[in-house]
N, C-alpha and C positions, 0 to 999 in steps of 0.2 A: 709354200708348196701346196698344190691343190690335191684334194682327196679324190679317189675314184668315185664313180657315181653312187654305188651302193654304200660306201663308207660316208659319203657326204649326206646321204639320206639319214643315216644313223646320227651323224653329228647335228644335223638340223633338228632332229627330234630331241637330242640331249640339250640343245641350246635353250629349250623352253624352261629348263630348271636352273636354279641358281647355284648349282653344285660345281660349276666350272669343269665339267667332264670333257675330256679331249680325246678324240679318236686319233690313234697313231697307226700308220701303215709301216710295216716292217719288211725287210728283205727276207727274213726267216719265215718259215711256215708256222702258222698258228692253228692249223687244221685239226690237230688232236690236242687233248689236254696236256699231254707230255710235251709236244712241240711248243705249245704256247707257254708253258711254265719255263722251259729252257730259254725261249726267246726273250721273256721279260724278267727272268731271274727270280722266280718265286716257287713256292711249293705247289705241287699238282693240285692239292686240295683247294687252293685259292683261285683256280680256274673255274669259271662258270660254263658248264656244258649246256648248250641249248638243244634240248631233245624234243622233237615234235612227234607226237603219237596221234592216233585218231580214235575216236569213239563214234562209230558209224561214219558219217561224213564230216563230223565236227573235229577241227584241229585242237589239240591240247599241247601246251608248251610246258615242259619241265626244265627248270633251271637247277642243274645238279652239280654238286661239287665234283671236280675232276678226279677225286680219289674214290668216288662212290659209283655204284651201279644201280640204276633204277629198278626196283623190285616191282615189275609191272603187275604181277598177280596180286601182291599185297596192297599196292597203291590203288589198283582198280577196285579191289574189294572194299577198301576203306572209303573210296569215293562213290561206290555203288554203280560203277560202270565197267565195261570191258574195254581194255586198252589194246589197240592193234598197232603194230609197227607201221609207220608211214614210209612209203617209198619216196625216192628222190623227187619224182614229179609232183607228188602231193605236197612235200615240204616246200618246193619252189613256188608252187601255185598259192599255197596258203600264207607263206611267210614273205615271199618275194626274194628269197635268198637261196643259194645252193648250200647243201650240207657241208659243214666245215667252216661256214662263215655266218651262220644264223645268229643274229644278235638277240638279246632279251627284250628288245623294243623295236618299234617302227616297222610293224609287219603289214603285209598287204591286206590281211583280214584280221579282225579282232578275234582273239582266242583266249580261253581260260588259261591262266598262268599259275603254276605251282612251283614254289621255291624250296629247295633242299634246306632243312633246318641246319645242317652241318656247315653251310656257307656262313652262317651268322657267327661262327666261332672265330672267324678271321676279321680283322679290322679292314684290311684292304683285299679286294678281289679284282679279277680281270675277266672281261667278257669279250666275245667276238663282236666285230663291228662291221659286218656286211660282206667281208671277203675272207678267204683263208690266210690273209696276211695282215689283217687289221684287228686291233683290240682297243679297249679303253679300260682305264682303271677307275674304280669307285669304291666307296665304303660298302660293307655288307648292309648297313642300315639304310643306305639309299636304294638298294635293289628293289625292295618291295614298293617303295615310293614311285620309282620310275617305271616299273613293269606292271603295277597293279596286282602283283602276285600274292598268293596265299602261302604262308610258310607251313610246310608239312614234313613228316618223316618219310623219306623216299626209299629207305633201305628196309 
């Protein structure tokens, strides 16, 4: 069965690694962390939320555990920048995907990536794969490798 265009773009990116990561498209929605956890049968904390913010016109990607909320003021202060919420058009332009399907990789533009340290507490995690119905499973140890992200405290 073939993948949708956006999910195939994510799969093509994942194929460059030797981790055997496979995008799956589901009938159930994976748009929210809760939806995704129910669809794949895991804890909400195992879901990687891909949150795009902006600092000026620069996109920043935060990969946050589904159980956590990004502390924008605290994280901005620790990074020495001001974080602004990105609107749907900015997210689509910079990432190439709509909100609810933004993966941790394969973006339209290169962006700085920050990973919630709480994700590393789980062996297996799940991330969006280009649409609000597509995900892929990976180990938390592989997330920094495939995303080029820096692990930080986001809460």
